[in-house]
N, C-alpha and C positions, 0 to 999 in steps of 0.2 A: 714316335717318340722318339727321340733319341738315346740310343744309348751307350754306355761303353763296360771294352766287358777288360779283364785281364787274365793270362793265362799260368798259370805256378805248377810247380812242379811234386809232390815231395814222394818220400816213401815211410807208410810204416803195413809194419805186423798184424794182425789181427786172430782171433777165433769166436764163432759164435755160435754156443752152448744150443743144444737145444735142438742145433739144426744135424736134418739126418743127411747127409753129409759132408765130402771130403772139408767145407769151410768149419767146421767143426772143430776140426786141426787150428793147429797153431802157421799161417802163412800170410806170404808178404806180397801188396800188392805194390808198387811203381806210378800211384798217382797220377792225374790232371787233373783241375781242379779250373773248369775257368766259375768268372766272378762278375757281373752283370748288376750295374750300376746305373739309374735316369731319374730323373731329374722332376722333384712333385708337386712339381709347376711346368712345365713346358714353358718356355719362351713365345711367343707372336712375331717373330723376325729374327731376332739375333739371339745369344748369349752375352750378355753385358759383360765386355775384358776383365776378366784378360781371354774373354770368349772359353772357357771348356768347362764342363760340369763337373770335375773333378782329373787334380792332375790325378796323371795311372802314377806317379812316381809316390800319392799322394795317397792311393787307392794300393798300391803295394803294400805299404809302410802299414800300413791298416793291414791285411790280412796277413801278408808276415807274422806282426805282433798276436795278432787277435786270433791267429789258427796254426800255419806253416810247424811258427818251434814248437806247439802243442802237441802236437800231430805230425813232424817229424821224426821219422828214426824211433818211433816208438813202436811198442808192443801193447794196443788197448782192448781191452775185455772186459766182463758186467762184472761184478758183483759174484753171479752166481759163477758162472765162471774160474771168480778165484775160491768160492766153497767147493766145486769139484774139481779143481784142478792147487790144492796151495803152494804146488812148489814154483809156480809161475810166480809168488805173491813177492820174490825174490829177486826175482829181474831187475838190476835196475831204472835201466827207461820204459817201465809201465806208467802210463796210463789207466784208469782205475775208472769207467765210464754206466754212468746211470742206466744207459740198457744197450741195453746185446750194437755191436759194433758193426753192422752191417753198413753197404752204401744208402741205404734212406736214412736208416740214422745219425749216418754221417755227415748228410747231410741236415737235418737236423741241427744238432753241434754247431753246426758252422753257419749256417740263417742266423742261431740264435748269436754269435759270438761276432758276427758283422754287424747285425744289424743296430746290436747296441754301440758301438764307434763311428757311424758312420755321422757325419757333419749332417746341422740341420736342412732341408731343404733337397738330402740323394737318398732314394732308396733305393735298396738295394731290391732286382725284379730276378734274375736268371744264379739258378747256381747250377752248374754238370759238374758231377764229381765224377772221371772216370775211372773203372778196378783196373781192364784192358784198354785197347784201342779199341775196342769195337761193341764197350757194353756200361754204361753208363745209369746213373740216376742222377735224376731231373728233379731240381724245384722251378717255382715257378711263381713270381704274387698274383 
């Protein structure tokens, strides 16, 4: 199976309501997102002209539009966090997510945002979201 991957970087702050640890406080990460796509049906011999599954430029534009511009330099919190910390609602860069913005839930958000924008015949195969250089969450088809 042939897959192609594009790597993205973005800065996001978040806080996890109901978490008994330091991540319950607003803090930020320099995220690295690896987006991998594959063909729904792989050719027997070669990909027809122009010989590519999905242009890296097109994948970059799609992910930047569907994900990066929505998360980069934002504070992402849940409705429960806002209820417990109403002053946060005054932040102009606020994004309210319907679930706690853990790496796992951010992946669900990212997966859903990208899948609905992919062209016919291209499947989202894998996502890796690095919160730090050595800690990441992964989704695999």
